[in-house]
C-alpha positions in Angstrom: 115.8 115.4 92.5 115.7 112.6 94.2 118.3 110.5 95.9 119.3 107.7 93.7 121.1 106.2 96.7 118.0 105.7 98.7 117.2 103.1 96.3 119.5 101.1 96.9 119.3 102.0 101.0 115.3 101.0 100.8 115.8 97.8 99.1 118.0 96.5 101.8 116.3 97.3 104.3 113.3 95.3 102.5 115.8 92.3 101.9 116.9 92.2 105.3 113.6 91.8 106.4 112.1 89.9 103.7 115.5 87.3 104.4 114.8 86.9 108.2 111.2 85.6 107.0 111.0 83.4 103.9 108.4 82.1 104.0 106.7 86.1 102.7 105.3 85.8 99.4 106.7 89.2 97.6 103.1 91.0 97.7 102.9 89.2 101.0 105.9 90.9 102.2 104.8 93.9 100.7 100.9 94.0 101.8 102.0 94.2 105.4 104.5 96.4 105.4 101.9 99.1 104.5 100.1 97.8 107.1 102.2 98.1 109.7 103.3 100.8 108.5 99.9 102.7 108.6 99.0 101.4 111.8 102.0 103.2 114.1 101.6 106.3 111.9 97.7 106.8 112.6 96.3 104.6 110.1 97.7 106.6 107.3 96.4 105.5 104.2 94.0 102.5 105.4 91.4 102.5 103.3 88.5 100.4 104.0 85.4 99.8 102.1 82.2 97.3 102.2 81.3 95.8 99.4 77.5 94.8 98.7 77.9 91.4 100.6 79.3 93.0 103.8 82.8 91.3 102.9 85.0 94.7 104.8 87.4 95.2 102.6 91.2 96.8 103.9 93.8 98.0 101.5 97.0 100.8 102.2 97.5 103.9 99.5 101.1 104.8 100.4 101.0 106.0 96.9 102.5 109.8 98.8 104.7 108.7 101.3 107.9 110.3 100.2 110.8 107.5 100.1 112.5 108.8 103.5 109.7 107.9 106.1 109.3 105.0 105.3 112.9 104.3 105.4 113.9 105.6 108.5 110.4 103.3 109.2 111.8 99.8 108.1 115.5 101.7 109.8 113.1 101.5 113.3 111.6 97.9 113.0 114.4 96.3 112.2 116.5 98.4 114.7 113.3 97.2 117.5 113.8 93.0 116.3 110.3 93.3 115.2 111.0 91.3 112.2 113.5 88.9 113.9 116.8 88.1 115.8 118.0 87.4 112.6 116.7 90.7 110.4 
């Protein structure tokens, strides 16, 4: 069983980031966090497709990502000031 404490730990990190960047809507924040995680980890989970009209779509599928990996990314980005000095 996964440690239930991870939930509060991850939410606390996300809360710090969001409070330092309150203009983000929640889904914008989550998309940005996923994109940044993917970019800093060899583009893991990045999904690209091209529509019939040529429009390119980019998304992120981190369904199988372990919480501990994402938590480490969040902490690292906070420790290195990636989300502003107030985070």
